[in-house]
C-alpha positions as CSV (number, residue, x, y, z in Angstrom):
1,M,42.8,24.8,47.3
2,L,40.1,27.3,46.5
3,M,41.1,29.8,43.9
4,P,40.0,33.3,43.3
5,R,37.7,33.8,40.2
6,Q,37.0,30.0,40.3
7,K,33.7,28.4,41.4
8,T,33.5,27.5,45.2
9,P,32.0,24.3,46.6
10,N,28.3,24.6,47.2
11,L,27.2,25.0,50.7
12,K,23.8,23.7,51.9
13,L,22.7,23.6,55.5
14,E,19.9,24.6,57.9
15,T,20.1,27.8,59.8
16,L,18.6,28.6,63.2
17,D,16.0,31.3,62.3
18,H,16.4,31.8,58.5
19,G,15.4,28.4,57.1
20,S,17.6,26.5,54.6
21,F,20.6,28.0,53.2
22,D,21.9,27.2,49.7
23,L,24.9,29.2,48.5
24,S,24.0,28.4,44.9
25,S,20.6,30.1,45.2
26,D,21.3,32.7,47.9
27,K,21.4,35.4,45.1
28,P,23.0,38.5,46.9
29,E,23.5,41.7,44.9
30,L,27.3,41.7,45.3
31,G,28.2,38.6,47.4
32,T,28.0,36.5,50.5
33,V,30.4,36.6,53.4
34,I,30.7,33.1,54.9
35,C,32.3,33.0,58.5
36,F,33.2,29.5,59.4
37,Y,33.7,29.4,63.2
38,R,35.1,26.7,65.5
39,G,31.9,26.3,67.7
40,L,30.4,27.1,71.1
41,H,33.5,26.0,72.9
42,C,35.6,28.9,71.4
43,P,35.4,32.2,73.4
44,I,37.3,34.0,70.5
45,C,34.6,32.9,68.2
46,A,31.9,34.4,70.4
47,T,33.6,37.8,70.2
48,Y,34.3,37.5,66.7
49,L,30.6,36.7,65.9
50,K,29.4,39.6,68.0
51,E,31.5,41.8,65.7
52,L,29.9,40.3,62.6
53,E,26.5,40.5,64.1
54,A,27.1,44.2,64.6
55,R,28.2,44.6,60.9
56,V,25.4,42.7,59.3
57,E,23.6,45.8,58.2
58,D,26.9,47.5,56.9
59,F,27.4,44.5,54.6
60,A,23.8,44.5,53.5
61,K,24.0,48.2,52.5
62,R,26.7,47.1,50.1
63,G,24.7,44.2,48.7
64,V,26.5,41.5,50.7
65,K,24.7,38.8,52.7
66,T,26.2,37.2,55.8
67,I,26.2,33.7,57.4
68,A,28.2,32.1,60.1
69,V,28.7,28.3,60.0
70,S,30.1,25.6,62.2
71,S,30.0,22.0,62.6
72,D,28.1,22.2,65.9
73,G,24.6,20.8,66.1
74,E,21.5,22.8,66.3
75,E,21.5,22.9,70.3
76,R,25.1,24.3,70.5
77,A,24.6,26.6,67.6
78,R,21.5,28.1,69.3
79,A,23.7,28.5,72.5
80,M,26.2,30.5,70.5
81,A,23.4,32.6,69.0
82,D,22.0,33.3,72.4
83,K,25.4,34.1,73.7
84,I,26.2,36.7,71.1
85,G,22.7,38.2,70.9
86,A,22.2,37.1,67.2
87,E,19.2,38.7,65.6
88,K,20.3,39.5,62.2
89,L,23.2,37.2,61.4
90,R,22.2,33.8,59.9
91,I,23.7,31.0,61.9
92,G,24.2,27.6,59.9
93,Y,24.9,24.5,61.7
94,D,25.8,20.8,61.1
95,L,28.6,21.6,58.7
96,A,30.1,18.1,57.6
97,L,33.7,18.0,58.2
98,Q,34.3,16.8,54.7
99,E,32.6,19.9,53.5
100,A,34.8,22.0,55.8
101,R,37.8,20.3,54.3
102,N,36.5,21.0,50.7
103,W,36.6,24.7,51.6
104,G,40.2,24.3,52.6
105,L,39.5,24.5,56.4
106,Y,41.9,22.9,58.9
107,I,40.4,20.2,61.2
108,S,41.5,19.9,64.8
109,T,41.0,17.2,67.5
110,S,39.6,17.9,71.0
111,R,41.8,18.9,73.7
112,G,38.9,18.5,76.3
113,K,37.3,21.6,78.0
114,T,38.3,25.1,76.9
115,S,39.0,28.1,79.1
116,I,35.3,28.7,79.5
117,G,34.6,25.1,80.5
118,I,32.9,23.8,77.4
119,E,34.0,20.6,75.9
120,E,35.5,20.7,72.5
121,P,33.9,18.3,69.9
122,A,36.1,15.3,68.9
123,L,36.7,16.9,65.5
124,F,35.9,20.4,64.4
125,S,37.0,23.0,61.8
126,E,39.3,26.0,62.4
127,P,38.1,29.4,61.3
128,G,37.8,30.6,57.7
129,L,36.3,33.8,56.2
130,F,35.2,34.0,52.5
131,M,33.4,36.3,50.3
132,V,31.8,34.6,47.3
133,T,30.3,36.3,44.3
134,P,26.7,36.0,43.2
135,E,28.2,33.6,40.4
136,Q,29.6,31.5,43.3
137,T,33.2,32.3,42.6
138,L,35.7,33.2,45.4
139,Y,36.3,36.9,45.8
140,Y,38.2,36.8,49.1
141,G,39.4,33.9,51.3
142,S,41.2,33.6,54.5
143,V,41.8,30.2,56.4
144,Q,43.6,29.8,59.8
145,T,45.2,27.0,61.6
146,M,44.4,28.7,65.0
147,P,41.6,30.6,66.7
148,F,43.7,33.7,66.9
149,V,44.3,36.9,64.9
150,R,41.4,37.0,62.4
151,P,40.5,39.3,59.7
152,H,38.4,42.4,61.1
153,F,35.1,42.9,59.7
154,S,35.5,46.7,59.8
155,E,38.4,46.3,57.5
156,L,36.4,44.0,55.1
157,V,33.7,46.6,54.9
158,S,36.2,49.3,54.1
159,A,37.8,47.0,51.6
160,L,34.5,46.4,49.9
161,D,34.0,50.1,49.6
162,F,37.3,50.5,47.8
163,A,36.6,47.3,45.7
164,I,33.1,48.6,44.8
165,K,34.3,52.2,43.8
166,N,37.3,50.9,41.8
167,N,35.7,47.7,40.3
168,Y,38.6,45.8,41.9
169,P,38.9,42.2,40.9
170,A,39.6,39.2,42.9
171,R,43.3,38.7,43.3
172,G,45.5,35.5,43.5
173,E,44.0,34.0,40.5
174,Y,47.1,33.1,38.5
175,I,47.7,29.3,38.3
176,G,50.5,29.2,35.6
177,E,54.0,28.5,35.7
178,V,56.2,30.5,38.3
């Protein structure tokens, strides 16, 4: 399990239009929001990523970079980017499922075609949303077993304003006896 204030796994992969991504050398001012999504087959992911695309500049104004990542290959990732009109959002692809598991993501098996008629991959990761500090420690994390009820990016932006103003630390860091 990832722990707040502790180092996260590294994340290295290719993006569609922004070259190679390496979390260890990304060097944002305040942090990096990593949105792991299920893939092209998921209509909820498309809606969610549209919201993130619309918020990229809001995060950037606060010193936070953004990236959306899935285990889809380049072709399916490109189709998703086209579907959501991605211009500013970095889209990473070919996430290895072992890497997904290292991030604490749940892995699902295919149920065939989804409601939008796109075949699910044999295996794929469920959603996760993380904010990682420039020192590559976990500040915020949310993982899900289902595609439904995800954290809202507008709320995360507002939470960042509060955290910045109040120098609010990452929480959930205690690992001692209870």
